N, C-alpha and C positions, 0 to 999 in steps of 0.2 A: 504494500500500500504506500503510495507516494503522498506524503503529507506536506502541505505548504505552511510551515511554521510561521513564516512572515505574515501570511493571511490571517492565521489564528492570532498572532500578536496584534495586528491592526484592529481586528474585531474586539479583542479584549481591551485594547487601549481606548477605544471609543466607548465601550460599555462601562469601564471603570475609570474614566477620566477624572482626575483629581483624587483618586484613591491612594491609600498608604501602601507603599511597596517596600518590602525588605529584600534587598538585592545582595546576594552572596557574591563577594568579589575575591578573586584569587590574587590579583595584583593591580597596580595602578594602570599599566598599559591596557590591559583588558577592560578595566573599568572605564577608561577614558571615552571611547566611542560608544559604549553601552549607555553611560550616563548622559552623554550628549543626545542620544536618540530618545532616552526615556524622560529626561527632565521636564519636557513640556507637557507630559501626560500625567505624571504621578508625583506625589510627595515621597521622596526617596530617602531611605536610610540604608546605608551600606553596612554590610556585615563582613568583618574579616574573621572568618573561621576556617582555618587551614591547618589542621593538625598534621597533614602530610608534609608540610614544608619544615625542613630541619634547620636548627641552629641559627647561625648568623644570617642565613638567607631569609628566614622568617622575619627577623627584626628589620632587615633591609626592605623587604617588600611592604611590610606594614608601615614603615616610615614614609615610603614613597606614596602609598595610598593616602595617608594623612596629608602629605604635602599637596597632592593633587586636589583633594577635597577642599582643603583650605584655600588653594589658589582659585578654584572655580566657584565654590559655594553651591555646587549642583546637588549636594546631598548632605545629610547628617551622617555620623559614624556611630556604629555600635560594635564594640569590641567584646570578645569573650575569651575565656582561658584557651591557651594554645591546645591542650589536650593531645599531645603527641602520642601518649600511651593508647588512646582510642584508635589512632591510625595503625599503630603496630599490631594491635589486636585484630583489626579489620583485615590487615594485609598478611596476617600469619598464614604461612603455607603458600603464599602467592608471590614471594619475594623475587623469584626468577622469571615471572611472567614478563612478556615484552610490553613495551609501552602501548597503551590502548587496549590491553587485554583485561582479564578478570580482576587483577589488582586495581586497575583504574576504576572499573565498575563499582567495586566495593568502596573505594575512596569517594566516588561521586555519591553513593548511597549515604555514607557517613555524613558528608557535608550537607547534602540536601535534606536529610532527615532532621539534622540539627537546625537548619534554616527554617524548615517547616514548623518545628516545635517552637522556635522563638517567634516566628511570625504569628502563630496562633495565640501564644501566651501574651504577646505584645500588642494584640489588637490590630494587626496589619490585615489589609484586605487581600493582598497578593504577595507572593514571593517568587523570586527568579534567581538566576545565576549568570555571571559573565562567562562561564565556561564554554558556552556555545559560540563564543567569538573565535576561538582557536581553530585554525584549519586542521589541526591534529586531533580534535575532539569530535566525537560522534553526537551530533545534535539530536538525532532520533533516540539514542540511548539515554542521553541526559534528560530530554523531555519526558520520556517514559518513567524514569526514576523520579523526576520532580512531580509528575502527576500522581504517582503512587504514594509519594511522601505527604501530599496535601492532607491536612486535618483541620477540624473545626471550621471556622469561617475563613481561613486563609486559603485562597485558591492559587494554583500554579499558573504563572504567566509563561506561555509558550514563546520560544524564541529560537532563532538561528541567526545570531548577531553577526556572524561572519559574512552573511549575504549582503547584497547591496553595498559592497565595498566597506563593510564594517571593519574587517581586519586591516585593510589598507588605511582607513581613517585612524585606527588606533596607532599605527606607525607614525602618521603625520602629527597627531596630538602628542605622542610621546616625544617627538623632536621639539615641538612647540613649547612643551612644558619641561623639557630636560629630564624626562623620566628614565630611570634605569629599566632596561629591557633584558630579562633573563633568557637563557636559551634551553631551559628544561623545566619540567612541571614543578619541581621543588622537592620531591622526595628523594631520599638517598638512592633508591633503587633505579629511578629514571636517570639520575646523574651518572650511574655506571654505564 
């Protein structure tokens, strides 16, 4: 089945215009063009929940995201505990999987379930993730996980942010704002 996630996004953006959105962000470069696209539709709070990102890389990405949000004013920020032990539990037995395989799916589930939980408990109308911006990430898989994670009154916002030159725009905005652009997802297993 061929799903047009951008058509679903447009439909939800019109239906929920002005709604509160909790946006899971993995890094400032991915957040950049996603926030630019979303800011005129929603009241956005960015969530930096990335237990997969290890050590100094975690701190650097978080600092860059805060820098970008402060520079643009396009969103508020919600931070939560790093939770690295949760990632290692989810990835147990999958350490040797290749990038984009079963380990990544478990990582997506971990992060999107936490986002859904916080969206529901925080009174958000919608939740989404910037993960669909990456050309290396499967938007169909991510949207399926997000839809399954939805609970309470918080609905999943479908997206494929890489479409319509979203990824290209993130590169342009990264240059404009001097953002650090990493070359791996952040976990020690992908770095190998």
